[in-house]
N, C-alpha and C positions, 0 to 999 in steps of 0.2 A: 594652096598648100602644096608643098613639094611632094613628089612621088617618093614614097618611103623606100622603095626598092632601089632608088638611084643613089642612096647614101649608105654609108657604113657607120651604123650607130649600134653598138652592142647592147645598149639599154632598150632599144626599140626592136631590133631585129638583127639576126646574124647574116641576113641576106647580103651577099657581096663581100663578105669577110672570109678570107682564106686562112684560117688559123693553122691548118696543117702545113700549108705552103710557107706561111710566116715562120712557123717553128723550124721547118727544114732549112730555110735560108739563114735563120739565126744560128742554128747548130753549125752550119758550114763556116760562118763568121767566127764562132767561138773556137772551132777546131783549128782555124788558122793560127791561133795563139797557143792553145793548150796542147796541141800535138807537137809543138816546137820544144825540144828538150831545154832550150835556154829560157823559155818563158813559163814553163809549168812549175808546179810545186805539189806538195802532198794533197792540198785541198782539191786542185784540179785533177789530180790522178784519181782521187776518190769520186769526183764528179764524173769522170769518164766511165767509171764502173757503173754508176747509177744510170748514166745515159745509155750505156750498152744494154742494161736490163730493160729500160724503157723502150728501146728500139727493137730488141731481138726477142723478148719474151712477153708478148702482149697478153697472153693468158695468165701468166704467173706474176706479172708486174705489180708493184705496189703503187706506182704512179706512171702515167703516160708522159710522153716527151713534153707536151704543153704544160702539164702540171709541174714537172721538174723545172722547166725554164721559168715559169711564173713564180715559183717559190724561191728562185735564186736571182731575182732581178737586181738586187743591190750588189751582189757579187759580180754579176755580169757587167753591170754599169762600171764598176771599179776596174774590171779587166780591160774593157774597151777604152776607158779613160787613160789607164796606165800606158797603153800601147798606142794612144792617139788614133784610134780606129773610129773615124767618123761614120763610116758605112755600118759598122757593127752597132754603134750607138743608135743610128737611125732605125735599123732593123729591130733593135730592142724596144725603142719607143713605139714603133708600130705594133709590135706584139703586145706590149704592155697596155696600150690604149684600146686596141681592138679585141684582144683575146683574153687577157688575164683578169 
């Protein structure tokens, strides 16, 4: 039997899974697009506000960063597809599989 600590399987253990790091890397990839005035829209401007609340107000927040990202997977997928961002899509898949 494989050593369970050597794998990353969220259904068995969260050992070895860096959901916080995955979230931070994904947010950086998202911001490459939504912080560009030529790529943003009302949805992404509202998303930035939610993201700011999740990042800066941990005591008052309604959702943390991971929760926010996991609840917007479809929109994030569309964002990365639209801008042909393979790295962003890969980061999203990792977060989705390991943490959401």
